N, C-alpha and C positions, 0 to 999 in steps of 0.2 A: 316354307323354305326347306332346302335339302342339299344333298350332294348327288351329283349325277356323273355317270361315266358311260361312254359308248365306244364300241369298236366296230368299224366298218371295213368289210373286206371278205376274203375267203379263208376257210379253214381256221376259224377263230376258236381258241380254247376258252370256253365260257367259264371254266373254273378259275383260270388265271384272271380273267376279267372281273369276276365277282370278288375275288380276293383283293384285287387292286382297288375296287370300289369301297372295300371295308376301311381303307385308309382315310375315307371321307365320312366315317360313321359319326364323328363329332358334329358334323353338319346336320345329320339326320339320325338321332339316337332312338327314334320311336319304332321304326320298322324298316325292313329292307326287302327288295324283290328284284327279279331279273327276268327278261324275256330274250329268247334267242330266235331269230328269224333266219331265212336262207342266207342273207347277206350282212347280218349285224347281230350284235349283242348289246342290249340296253340294261343298265343297272341303276338302281335308285336306292338311296339311303334317305329316309323320310323324317322330317320334323313336322308333326301333325299340327296344323294351325287352322286351315279351312277344311270342312267336310271330314270330320274325324273318323267317320264310320266307313265311307265308301271311296275315299280319295286316294287309295293306294296306287302307286305307279310301278311300272309303266302302264299307261292308259291306252286302250285300243279305240280306234275310230269306228266308222261304220263298215269298214272292210279290214283287210289285213294291214292296217296302218297303225303305227304306234308312236307315242310321244313320251319323253321324259323331260321334266321342266323343273328349274330352280327359280323361284321368284313368286310374284303376285301379279295377277291380271285384274286390275280394279274395275274394269268395265265388262267383265265376262258375262254378267247377267244381262246387261243392255245388248250386247252382241248376240247372246242366245235368243233373246226376245225378237230382235230385229231381223236376224238372218236364219235362225234355226228353230223357229217355233214349231215346225212339223217334225223335228228330229228328237228322238228319245235318247237323252244322254245316259251314259252308263254310271256317272257319278254326279255329285253336286260340287265337284272341285272346280276352281277357277282354271286349273291347268288343262282341262279337257277341251276348252274352247280352241286351243291352239291346233289340235289335230283336225278339228272340224273346219276351221278356217283354211287350213292347207288343202283339205279334200275339196273345198268349194272353190278356192281361188288359185291354187297352185302356189308358186313361190312369192307372189305379190300380195302379201297380207300383213306384213310386220307393222306397217304404219297404222293398221287398225287397232293394234294393241296399246292400251293405256296401262302401264305398269312397269315393273322391272322383271327381267327374265334372262335366263340362258336356257336353251332347249335344243333337243335333237328330235326330229321327226324322221321315221324310216317308213318307206313305202316300197316294198319289193326291193329293187336294186337302186332306188332313188333315196336320197337323203337331203334334208335341209337342216342346218344348224343356225341359230341366231342368238344375238346378244342385244340387250336393251341399249337405248341411244347413248347413255353416258357411261355405261359399264358399272352400274351399281352392283350387279351380280357378276361374279367372276366366271370365266371360261377359258380353258387352254386346249391346245390341240398339238398332236405330234404324230410322227410316222415311225413305224417299226421297221425292222430289217426286211420284212416281206411286203412293204409298201401299204400295209393296213393303216388306216387313219384312226387315231384315238382322240376322244374328247373327254375332258374332266373338269370339275369345278375347281380343283386345285392341282398343281402340277406334281405334287408329291406322289400322286397316284399313277403318273406316267413315267417317272424317272427310270424305273426298272425295265420298262418295255419299249421305250421310244428312243430312236437314235437322235432325233431332233425335236425340240419342243419350243413352242412360241405361244404368246398370248393371243387369244381371239380378239380382233379389234371391235370396240364398242360401235354400235350403230350399223353393223354389217350383218348380212347373212352369207352362208356358204352352201354351195351345192357342188356336186361332182362335175356338173356341166359348165357352171359359170365361174367357179372359184369364189373369191370374196367379192361381194357387191355391197356398196354403201347405200342403204335405204333411207337413212336419216339425213335430210338435207334442208333444214330450216334456213331462213334468210340470214340469221345471225351467224350460223355455222359457216355459211358460204362467203362471209365477209362483207355483206351488204350493210350500208350505213344505217344505224338504228335511229329512229325518229319518234318512238312512242313516248307518251307522257306517263306519269305515275298513278293515274287515277284508278286503275284496275288492280294495283299491286296488293292492297290489303285483302280484298275479296278472293283474289287468286290464291294467296297463301292459306286463307281459311278453308277454301275448297280443297286444296291439296292435303291439308291435315285431316279433314273429315273423311275423305275417301280412304285414308290409310288406317281407319278404325275397323275396316273389314276383317273380322276374325271370329273364330269360334272358341278362342281361349283368351285369358285376361291380357289386357294391353296396358303398358306403362310408358313412362317417358324418362329419357336421360336428361338430367337437369344440372348443367355445369354452373349455372349462375351467370353465364354470359348472355348476350343479347339473343343469339339465334336459338339456342335450346330453350331459353326462357319464353320466347314468343311461342314456340311450338307447344310448350307445356301449358301456357295460358290458354291458347286456343283449344287444345284438347280437353283441358279441365272444364272449360265452359260447355263443351259439347257433351261431356260425360255427365255433368250435372243435369242436363236436360233429360238424360236417360235414368236419372236417379242413382248414379254411380259415383264413387269417389276414386279419383285417379291416384295411382301409385307413382311417385317420382323417386329418382335415385341419383345421388351425387357421390363423388369420390374425392379423397384428398388426404394429405398428410396433416394431421390435426395441428401441428405446431405452427405451420405457416401457410395454410391454404386459403387464398382469397376466394376460391370457388365455393368452398363449403359455406362460408358466411353469407355470400350473395345468393346461393341456391336456397339457403334456409329462409332468407327474406322473401324470395319469390314464392316458395312453397306455402309460407304463412299467408301471403296475400291471396293466392289463387285457390287455396284450400285443398291441397293434395295430402295424401298420406305419405309423408316424406321419409326416406331412408338414407342414411349416410354410411358410406363404406370408408373406413379409416385404415390406412396402411402405412408402413414405414419404408424408407428407402431400402433398407436391408431386405425386406420382404419382396419388394419389386425386383431388386437385383438378383435374388435367388431364382426368379422366373425367366431371366433373359434368354437362356438357350431354348426353353420351352416356347417362349414368345416368338422367337425368330423362326422356329419350326412351324408354328401356327401361321405366322404372317407370310412366310416365304419371301422375306425381304431383309435387306441389310441397310435400308435407308435410315438415317439417324433420327429424323423427326418422327417417322412412322413408328419406330421402336419406342422412342420416348413417350409418345402419346398413347400407343396401343397397350402398354403394360398396365397402367391404371385402369384403362377401359376394360381390359380383360379381367382384372381383379374384380371390378364392379359387376361384370357380366356373370361371373361365377356366383356371386351373391344373389343377383336377380333370378337366376335359374333356381336357386335354392328356395326362393320365395314363391315358386310356382308360376312366374311370369315368363312367357315365351316370346312376347312381342313388345318392342319398345320403339317409340319415335325419337328421332334425334335431329340435330341441327346442321349436319354436314352439308357443305356446298355453298352456304351463304357468303362466306368470305371470298370465295372465288367469283361468285356471281356479282357481288357488290364492291369488290376491291377492299375487303375489310382488313387484310393484313397491313401492318403498319408501313411496310416498304412501299405500298401504293401511294403514300403521301409524297413520295419522291418522283412520281411519274412526270415526265417532261411536259406532256400535253394531255388534253382530254382524250384524244384519239389513241395515244399510247396507253393510257389508262384502260380504255375499252378493249384494245387488242390484247392487253395482258389478262384481262378478265376472260376473254374468249380462250386464250391459250391455257389458262389455268383450269377452266371448265373442261376443256378437251383432255386434260391430263388427270382428271379426278380419279379415273380408274387405277392410276399408279400411286395414288396418295390417299386422300381422305376416304374414298369409297373402299379402297383395299383395307384400310385400318378399321373402318366401321364394320365391314363384313367379317373379317377374320377375327377381330376381337370379340365379337358377339357370337358368331356362328361357331367359334372355337369352343363355346360352352353350350351350344344348342339353344341360342337365343337369336331371334331375328330382329335386325334394326331396320326401321323404315325412315326414309329421308324425304320429307315433303318439299324441301327447297329444290330438289331435283325432279320434281313432278314435271312432266312434259309440257303441260299447259302453263304452269307457273314459269318455266324457263322461257317460253315464248314471250310472256309479258316482261319478265325481268331482263332478259338478254337483249331485248329490242328497245330498252329505255335509252333515250338520248343520253350520251355520256355526261352532259352537263348536269344531269340529276344525280349521277353517281360519284363524280369526282369529289374528293374531299376538299372543302374550302380551306384556304390558308388559315391555320390555327384552329380549325374546326374538328369535329368528330367524324371518324370514318363511318360508312354506311348510313349517312344522314337521311337518305331517301326512305330507307326501311324504318328507321327510328321515327321519323315524322309520320309515316303511314299508320303507326300504332300509338301515337302520342294523343290519347283521348282524355281530355281533362274531366269529362263527365262520367266516363266509363273506362277507367284506366286498366290497361292490360298488365302493366308491370310497375313495380316500385321505381321511382325516378332514379335511384342509385344504380339500378340495373339497366333501365332503358337508356341511360346516358353513361354507362360504364365503358371505359376504353377497352379495346380489344386486348384480351389476355389469352394467348395461345394455350390450349388445353394442358400441354405438358408443363407449362409454367404455372397455370392457375391451380393445379393440384397442390402446388407448393414449390417454391424456388429450390428448396433443398433436394428435390428429386433430380433435376437436371444437374445440379452441382455435384451430387453424389455420383452420378454416372461418369462425369468428367474426372472426378477424383479417382474412381475405380480404374478408369483407363490409364491414368498416369501411373498407377501401381502395377498393372498387369502387362502393359506394353512398354518394353524398354526402348531407349533411344536407338539402340542398334537395330532392333526389330523394325521400328518405324522408318528407319532409313532405307529399308528394303521394300517399302510400299509399292513403288513404281514397277519394280521387277516382279514382285509377287502378285500384284493386282494391276496389270496394265490397263484393264477396262474399269472405269469409274474408280480410279486410284483414290484411296482414302487420304484426306488432307488433314485429318486430326487423329489423335490416338483413340478417341472414342469411336470414330468411324472405322479405324483399323480393327479394333476389338470386335465390333459387330461383324465385319467382313470375314474375319477369321472363323468366327462361330458359324456363319452362314456357309462358307465353303466346306466346312467339315460336315455339315448336315446335308448339303446339296452339292455333291461333287460333279454332277452332270455338266458337260461343257456348255449347254444352253442356259443353265440356271442363272449365272451372274449377268448374262447379257440381257435378260428380261427386265432388270430393275432400273427404274429412273430415280435419280436423287432429287429431293425437294430442296431447292436453293432460292433464297430471296433475291430479288432484282433491285437495281438502283440503290444499293447500299454497300459500303466498304466491307463491313463484317458480314460474311456469308454464313455464319452459324444460323441454323433455322429457328432458333429461339427468338420470340418476339422481343426479348430483352436486348438482342443485338442491335435493334433499331435505335437511332438517336431520338426518335419520337416517343419511345416507351417511358412511361411514368410508373415507377415501382408502386405496388400496392402491398399492404401488410395485412396479415390475418387480424380480424377483429374479434377479440374475445367477447363473449356475451355472458352476462351473469347467470341467465337461466338457459338451460339447454331445452330444445323442443321436446314436448311431451310424447310425440308420436314418431320419434326418430330412433329406432334401434341402430346401434353401431356394430360393425364387424371388424375385428382386427384380422386382417387378411392373412 
């Protein structure tokens, strides 16, 4: 993983471009480089994960063709063997396969890639930029006053140089000849009726987790104690044990009232990980808000609530020498796990909302997972958003997904891993109700943020919200507080327009906390007499 920046056009100032790319150095703190061609400048800030010795970017193809890439291509070895057995690659990096695919196939190669990516390939006066199907990896573009086009992993690197900035759409590629082209067109994305059964679900997730162990550095897991991250942790732990390795798992919470900490501890004990708990206070989280908004490039309420503890945990993970972690993002969108889905009028409405949420992941959970971890030089991998797993899960007949009246959400996923003879999880976690991350770390976290907003935003200020913020007008003092911080950090006229707010559907209270749902059942922190022996804690 890394930070990438490219400028395409005439009379490019490479020094300015490289200085702009340094604003992405948190994404790639290990090394940096730049290449200038006749029509482009390509800059790269690297986080070394695969091919530690020769994988420096930009990478040249067989001619004067260059690529910069942020992400992981999990099938790069298979593609090399199948299509390029007669070609001597310059590196052992998964990124190099992109430039060779371009040289062999032109613009029509993105569906060959199995992984997550944002990239730019430059070939003389030709350029192709692309982004992975769901937008797991970020990419933005903008135009400067001389009509040069800029690309960057985060738009903070573009603000000083571009007149207009926008997000690069997931599942698309861009060329100067074609503009944006959507290459990702699976049946579920196109709105075709899903009819698949759940028989392949379990093996598809196991396969998605296994392929994400590709790394030349230590791999860990984020373990919240919820269903999704716990399943990923259990699968990965089993695979690591086959290799004679002990998996490191990480959880975060406020010790006084975190239901996540106790549930994660139970999972870690059962699956045999070296478990680490990161404990923080609401005050410590609040002190990071402005820094967090700058990392996130967002003012969305639920994104900020959830990202702050994730960022605190990621700092600790980096200190432990772990650069790669697997996480459970995407499952709630795919399977309708949020509590508001229980109010879906019909199975078809349920399915359509799942599709809508998956299409918006780049604005919500993918953004949070990427910025919270990459903000500290840690890469998060998300097996639920594997392209092959999505094909299985998104084409499930809605009757398998919809929550039965009075039943548990994500029932089809729970049943797939409900193995009496070889259990993957403790029953208390396999059948735990959905608790959104910002709630699970401790209810006092969100409550403290709301209390802070009541103190710092006066009634008079809040009354000006519609005039001050006509787009995405804040409807609470907490939202107003974040928006004011954001506009100070990102005064560019395009900045506010790129943000989508996460709002639950089919419920009267539109606060994004799961506690706003009438289906929510409060959980309390469970004190244990003995603390785990292998769990160092960090007061953030």
